[in-house]
C-alpha positions as CSV (number, residue, x, y, z in Angstrom):
1,M,-0.1,0.5,-0.1
2,S,1.5,3.2,-0.7
3,T,2.3,6.1,1.5
4,N,2.4,8.8,-0.9
5,A,-0.8,10.7,0.6
6,W,0.9,10.9,4.1
7,F,4.5,10.7,3.3
8,N,5.9,14.0,5.2
9,E,10.0,14.2,3.5
10,A,10.6,17.1,6.3
11,Y,8.8,15.1,8.9
12,Y,10.4,12.2,7.8
13,L,13.9,13.5,7.5
14,K,13.8,15.0,11.2
15,N,12.6,11.7,12.3
16,K,15.4,10.0,11.2
17,L,17.8,12.8,12.4
18,A,16.3,12.4,15.7
19,Q,17.5,8.4,15.3
20,V,20.9,8.6,14.2
21,R,21.8,11.0,16.6
22,T,20.2,7.9,19.4
23,T,22.0,5.5,17.8
24,E,25.2,7.1,16.4
25,P,26.2,9.9,19.0
26,N,29.8,9.8,18.1
27,D,29.2,10.6,14.8
28,A,30.4,14.2,13.7
29,R,27.6,14.7,11.1
30,W,25.1,14.2,13.4
31,K,26.4,17.0,16.1
32,Q,26.5,19.7,13.0
33,S,23.1,21.8,12.8
34,D,19.8,20.3,11.9
35,D,20.0,21.6,8.3
36,L,23.7,20.1,7.6
37,A,22.6,16.8,9.7
38,I,19.9,16.2,7.8
39,Q,21.7,17.5,4.5
40,S,24.1,14.4,5.2
41,I,21.5,12.2,5.3
42,V,19.8,13.3,2.4
43,D,23.1,13.0,0.1
44,A,23.6,9.4,2.1
45,I,20.3,7.8,1.1
46,H,20.1,9.4,-2.7
47,G,24.2,7.6,-2.8
48,I,22.8,4.3,-2.2
49,G,20.4,5.5,-5.5
50,I,17.0,5.6,-3.9
51,T,14.3,8.2,-2.4
52,I,13.7,9.5,1.0
53,E,10.4,7.9,0.7
54,Q,11.9,4.5,-0.6
55,H,14.3,4.5,2.3
56,F,11.4,5.1,4.8
57,Q,9.8,2.4,2.8
58,Q,12.7,-0.1,3.3
59,Y,14.2,0.9,6.4
60,G,11.3,3.0,8.5
61,S,10.1,-0.1,10.5
62,A,13.5,-1.4,11.2
63,E,14.5,2.1,12.7
64,R,11.3,2.7,14.1
65,T,11.4,6.0,12.3
66,S,7.5,7.7,11.2
67,P,6.7,9.8,8.4
68,N,4.3,12.0,9.7
69,P,3.4,13.3,13.1
70,L,0.6,11.7,13.2
71,F,1.8,8.0,12.4
72,H,4.4,7.6,15.6
73,A,5.8,3.9,15.2
74,N,6.7,3.7,18.9
75,E,3.6,4.7,20.4
76,Y,1.4,3.6,17.9
77,L,3.6,-0.3,18.7
78,V,2.6,0.7,22.7
79,A,-0.6,1.0,21.4
80,K,-0.5,-2.2,20.1
81,V,0.6,-4.2,23.3
82,N,-1.9,-2.5,25.3
83,Q,-4.5,-3.8,22.9
84,L,-2.8,-7.3,23.2
85,N,-2.7,-7.9,26.7
86,E,-6.0,-6.3,27.3
87,T,-8.3,-9.0,24.9
88,A,-5.7,-11.7,26.0
89,E,-4.3,-12.5,22.7
90,D,-3.4,-16.1,22.2
91,G,-4.1,-16.7,25.7
92,R,-1.8,-14.1,26.8
93,T,-1.9,-10.7,28.9
94,N,2.3,-10.4,28.7
95,W,3.0,-9.2,25.0
96,T,6.4,-7.1,24.8
97,V,7.1,-4.3,22.0
98,Q,9.9,-6.4,20.7
99,Q,7.2,-9.2,20.5
100,V,5.1,-7.4,18.6
101,V,7.7,-5.7,16.2
102,D,9.2,-9.7,15.4
103,A,5.5,-10.7,14.8
104,I,4.7,-8.2,12.4
105,A,8.3,-8.7,10.7
106,K,7.1,-12.8,10.3
107,A,4.3,-11.4,9.1
108,G,6.2,-9.8,6.0
109,M,4.9,-6.6,6.6
110,T,6.1,-3.2,8.1
111,I,5.0,-1.4,11.4
112,L,2.8,1.0,9.0
113,E,1.5,-1.5,6.5
114,H,0.3,-3.7,9.6
115,F,-1.4,0.2,10.8
116,Q,-3.3,0.1,7.1
117,K,-4.0,-3.0,7.2
118,H,-5.0,-4.0,10.8
119,G,-4.6,-1.7,13.4
120,W,-7.2,1.1,12.7
121,R,-9.7,-2.0,12.1
122,E,-8.6,-3.1,15.9
123,G,-9.0,0.4,17.1
124,V,-5.1,0.5,18.1
125,N,-4.2,4.1,17.6
126,P,-1.5,5.1,15.7
127,S,-0.2,7.9,17.6
128,N,-1.0,9.7,21.0
129,K,-2.2,12.9,18.3
130,F,-4.7,11.0,16.3
131,D,-8.0,8.9,17.7
132,I,-9.3,6.6,15.9
133,D,-12.8,6.3,18.0
134,N,-12.6,10.1,17.8
135,Y,-12.3,10.8,14.0
136,F,-15.1,8.0,13.1
137,A,-17.5,10.1,15.4
138,D,-16.2,13.1,13.8
139,K,-16.6,11.4,9.9
140,L,-20.2,10.2,11.3
141,A,-21.0,14.0,12.6
142,Q,-20.3,15.2,9.0
143,L,-21.8,12.6,6.6
144,Q,-25.4,13.2,8.9
145,R,-25.4,16.7,8.7
146,D,-24.3,16.6,5.0
147,E,-26.3,13.3,4.0
148,P,-29.0,13.2,6.6
149,E,-30.9,11.1,4.6
150,K,-28.5,8.0,3.7
151,G,-29.1,7.0,7.7
152,W,-25.2,6.6,8.7
153,T,-23.7,4.9,12.0
154,L,-20.5,4.3,12.8
155,E,-20.6,0.6,11.3
156,S,-21.5,2.6,8.0
157,V,-18.6,4.7,8.2
158,K,-16.4,2.0,9.2
159,Q,-17.7,-0.1,6.4
160,A,-17.1,2.9,3.9
161,F,-13.5,2.7,4.6
162,E,-13.6,-0.7,4.5
163,D,-14.8,-1.0,1.1
164,D,-12.8,2.0,0.1
165,L,-9.3,0.1,1.4
166,I,-8.5,3.1,3.3
167,D,-7.2,3.8,6.4
168,P,-8.2,7.1,8.7
169,I,-4.7,8.6,8.4
170,T,-5.2,8.6,4.5
171,H,-8.3,9.9,4.7
172,L,-7.6,12.8,6.2
173,E,-5.0,13.6,4.9
174,L,-7.1,13.1,1.4
175,Y,-10.1,14.9,2.4
176,G,-10.1,15.5,6.0
177,G,-9.2,18.8,5.6
178,E,-12.0,19.8,2.9
179,E,-14.9,18.4,5.3
180,S,-13.4,19.6,8.4
181,L,-12.3,16.8,9.9
182,Q,-10.0,16.4,13.2
183,S,-7.6,14.0,14.3
184,K,-8.1,14.0,17.9
185,E,-10.4,15.9,20.2
């Protein structure tokens, strides 16, 4: 599934800079100003012949970097762990973030793809800045106001997202602004 609708290159590069400053604290490139350090990252990525978005798609999951402010890989993983432990998935209540990362990788998905295919349907928030339940409630209110004759319900709104193969963040990026929808209350 393409992330183009909500891939924010500038945000990703800032997130990537924070990641390399943590994992490579003694590297002189990361001690420069943010602008120079980010340019070093861009040069390195382009030097291996890929775009910034391709870098995110290939390495973002392993690095737990985030493509925009509304999807935060680590916050999503913590929310997923909490959901699994609350529902006693596989009879367990002791899931860890690393076990979830491993299970997602074993299923052949990135963390982002997991959210796009499963997480939002399970009610797992993609970050602390995006509340799926609030977003659907906001979308329902908008549809009930604009199309009262259609009898929209929360379930029919969610089904429309399923039918259109669109997750809430992609929907927000593509249509939310013109529909005055919000990501968090």
